[in-house]
C-alpha positions as CSV (number, residue, x, y, z in Angstrom):
1,M,121.6,41.7,150.6
2,V,119.7,42.9,147.6
3,T,119.3,46.7,147.4
4,S,117.1,48.9,145.3
5,E,120.3,50.3,143.7
6,L,121.2,46.8,142.6
7,L,117.7,46.2,141.1
8,S,117.9,49.4,139.2
9,T,120.9,48.1,137.3
10,F,118.6,45.7,135.4
11,P,117.0,47.3,132.3
12,L,113.6,45.9,133.1
13,L,113.5,47.6,136.5
14,K,115.6,50.8,136.1
15,S,112.5,53.0,135.3
16,L,110.7,52.0,138.5
17,P,110.6,54.6,141.3
18,K,112.5,53.9,144.4
19,A,109.3,53.7,146.4
20,T,108.5,50.6,144.2
21,L,112.0,49.2,144.1
22,A,112.6,49.3,147.9
23,P,109.9,46.8,148.9
24,L,110.8,44.6,145.9
25,A,114.4,44.5,147.0
26,E,113.4,43.3,150.5
27,Q,111.8,40.2,148.9
28,C,114.7,39.3,146.6
29,V,117.5,36.9,147.2
30,L,121.0,36.8,145.8
31,Q,122.1,33.3,144.7
32,K,125.2,31.8,143.2
33,F,125.3,28.8,140.9
34,S,128.2,26.7,139.7
35,R,128.7,25.7,136.1
36,R,125.9,23.4,134.9
37,G,123.8,24.2,138.0
38,I,120.1,24.1,137.5
39,V,118.6,27.6,138.1
40,L,115.0,26.8,137.1
41,T,113.5,23.3,136.7
42,A,111.2,22.3,133.8
43,G,107.7,21.1,134.8
44,K,108.0,22.7,138.2
45,S,105.7,25.6,139.3
46,E,108.6,28.0,140.0
47,E,107.5,31.0,142.0
48,T,110.4,33.3,141.1
49,V,111.7,35.4,138.2
50,V,115.5,35.2,137.8
51,F,117.6,38.3,136.9
52,L,121.2,37.5,135.8
53,F,123.8,39.7,137.5
54,E,126.9,37.8,136.5
55,G,127.7,34.8,134.3
56,R,125.7,33.2,131.5
57,L,122.5,31.1,131.5
58,Q,120.9,28.9,128.9
59,G,117.3,27.7,128.4
60,V,117.4,24.0,127.5
61,D,114.9,21.2,126.8
62,F,115.3,17.5,126.0
63,T,114.2,15.5,122.9
64,V,112.1,12.3,123.4
65,D,115.3,10.3,123.1
66,G,116.9,12.3,125.9
67,R,119.2,14.6,123.9
68,E,119.7,18.1,125.2
69,V,118.6,20.9,122.9
70,G,119.5,24.5,123.7
71,I,116.8,27.1,123.1
72,Y,118.2,30.5,124.1
73,F,120.9,32.3,126.1
74,V,120.4,34.7,129.1
75,E,123.1,37.4,129.3
76,P,123.9,39.7,132.3
77,G,121.1,42.2,132.8
78,E,118.5,39.9,131.3
79,Y,115.9,37.8,133.0
80,C,114.1,34.5,132.6
81,G,111.2,32.5,134.1
82,E,108.7,35.3,133.4
83,L,106.1,33.2,131.7
84,G,104.6,32.0,135.0
85,V,103.9,35.6,135.9
86,F,101.1,35.6,133.4
87,D,99.6,32.1,133.6
88,R,100.9,30.7,136.9
89,G,101.8,27.6,135.0
90,P,104.9,25.3,135.3
91,Q,108.3,26.4,134.1
92,P,108.4,25.2,130.4
93,E,112.2,24.6,130.1
94,Y,115.3,24.1,132.3
95,I,117.5,27.1,132.9
96,I,121.1,26.1,133.5
97,A,124.3,28.0,134.3
98,L,126.8,27.8,131.5
99,S,129.5,29.4,133.8
100,P,129.6,30.3,137.5
101,S,126.7,32.7,137.8
102,V,125.2,35.2,140.3
103,V,121.4,35.8,140.0
104,V,118.8,37.8,141.8
105,T,115.5,35.9,142.4
106,M,112.3,37.8,142.7
107,P,109.0,36.3,143.9
108,M,106.4,36.4,141.1
109,D,103.8,37.8,143.4
110,A,106.0,40.8,144.2
111,L,106.5,41.4,140.5
112,R,102.8,41.1,139.8
113,Q,102.1,43.7,142.4
114,A,104.6,46.1,140.8
115,M,103.0,45.5,137.4
116,Q,99.6,46.8,138.8
117,H,101.2,50.1,139.5
118,C,103.4,50.3,136.4
119,P,101.7,49.5,133.0
120,E,105.0,50.1,131.2
121,L,106.5,47.1,133.2
122,T,103.6,44.9,132.1
123,S,104.0,46.0,128.4
124,T,107.8,45.3,128.5
125,L,107.2,41.8,129.9
126,A,104.6,41.0,127.4
127,I,106.8,42.1,124.5
128,K,109.6,39.9,125.9
129,V,107.2,36.9,125.9
130,A,106.1,37.6,122.3
131,N,109.7,37.9,121.1
132,R,110.5,34.6,122.9
133,V,107.7,32.8,121.1
134,R,108.9,34.2,117.7
135,Q,112.5,33.0,118.6
136,L,111.3,29.5,119.5
137,T,109.3,29.2,116.3
138,L,112.3,30.2,114.3
139,Q,114.6,27.8,116.3
140,R,112.2,25.0,115.6
141,S,112.3,25.6,111.9
142,L,116.1,25.4,112.0
143,L,115.9,22.0,113.6
144,G,113.9,20.8,110.6
145,M,116.6,21.8,108.0
146,P,118.2,18.6,106.6
147,N,121.5,20.3,105.6
148,V,123.6,20.7,108.7
149,E,125.8,23.4,107.3
150,Q,122.8,25.5,106.5
151,R,121.6,25.0,110.1
152,V,124.9,26.3,111.5
153,C,125.0,29.2,109.1
154,H,121.4,30.2,109.9
155,Q,122.2,30.0,113.7
156,L,125.1,32.4,113.2
157,L,122.9,34.8,111.2
158,L,120.4,34.9,114.1
159,M,123.2,36.2,116.3
160,V,124.3,38.9,114.0
161,P,123.1,42.5,115.0
162,D,120.1,43.5,112.9
163,K,121.8,46.7,111.6
164,D,124.5,44.6,109.9
165,K,121.9,42.3,108.2
166,I,120.9,45.3,106.1
167,T,124.4,46.1,104.7
168,L,125.5,42.4,104.4
169,Q,129.1,43.5,104.6
170,E,130.8,42.3,107.8
171,S,129.8,42.0,111.4
172,A,130.9,40.6,114.7
173,I,129.2,38.3,117.3
174,A,130.2,39.3,120.8
175,N,130.7,36.4,123.4
176,P,129.8,33.7,120.8
177,P,128.7,30.4,122.0
178,T,131.1,27.5,122.0
179,H,130.9,24.7,119.3
180,M,129.3,22.5,122.0
181,E,126.7,25.1,122.8
182,I,125.8,25.5,119.2
183,A,125.6,21.8,118.7
184,I,123.2,21.5,121.6
185,M,121.0,24.3,120.1
186,L,120.9,22.6,116.7
187,N,120.7,19.0,117.8
188,L,124.1,18.2,116.2
189,S,127.4,16.7,117.3
190,R,130.2,19.0,118.4
191,E,132.4,17.5,115.7
192,T,129.9,18.4,113.0
193,V,129.8,22.0,114.1
194,T,133.6,22.2,114.3
195,R,133.9,20.8,110.7
196,T,131.5,23.5,109.5
197,F,133.5,26.2,111.2
198,R,136.7,25.0,109.7
199,K,135.1,25.3,106.2
200,L,133.9,28.8,107.0
201,Q,137.3,29.8,108.2
202,D,139.0,28.2,105.1
203,L,136.6,30.3,102.9
204,Q,137.5,33.4,105.0
205,I,133.9,33.9,105.9
206,V,134.4,33.9,109.6
207,R,137.4,34.5,111.8
208,R,138.0,34.2,115.6
209,D,139.0,37.4,117.2
210,G,140.2,36.2,120.6
211,S,137.8,34.2,122.8
212,Y,135.2,36.9,123.1
213,Q,134.3,37.8,119.5
214,L,133.6,36.0,116.2
215,K,134.2,38.1,113.2
216,I,131.9,37.6,110.2
217,V,134.2,38.7,107.4
218,D,131.8,38.1,104.6
219,L,128.2,38.3,105.8
220,R,126.8,38.0,102.3
221,A,128.6,34.7,101.7
222,L,127.3,33.4,105.1
223,K,123.7,34.3,104.1
224,E,124.1,32.6,100.7
225,L,125.3,29.4,102.5
226,A,122.5,29.6,104.9
227,D,119.9,30.0,102.1
228,G,121.4,27.2,100.1
229,D,122.4,29.5,97.3
230,R,126.1,28.5,97.7
231,K,127.9,25.3,98.7
232,A,130.6,25.4,101.4
233,G,133.1,24.2,98.8
234,Q,132.4,27.0,96.3
235,E,134.5,30.1,96.0
């Protein structure tokens, strides 16, 4: 059973009054998905917005020759499938579970009704859509880079917190994607990504800190590699 207390744990909904959350909760459903389960289907007119409670999701698409390309990740507390709220169009990409996941599905009509009474909710959703468009545009530009090492380095830079990009000293990426997940995002083979990571580790630019964190030891050097100002074999 979905409660208003559960809905209030999601950042998008936490500012809504209980009088609004309660009827929303009554229309929501809690669902579980196994790894690689399809949460939302591309090309289908989905009627729900998905809030991730536990696990990890990824938006994926396929190239004309059938290869899977990762677009973005969805972390706990975040949501996906919101584009149809605005245009009632079909879901543009597949959403799959990267690990066993628990989600809350909310009917789009229920969310639209809540938006009529809460302009702040509408504004937050619109900003999320705008940010997603910017992210997809940037991701598309990465796919056009001929140098695969630059592609991988740029992808890592996108995951670095914005505050660390100013100092260019060191940083850390929490819950980093696997080599296979990065390969899917960049339309590369896993072996290619692994070779690039070995070079970055040999140069002491990155270092694994357990399975839940990737240390960027030399952020400036990573940026130089991403921009093509330095080769992976250079000191």
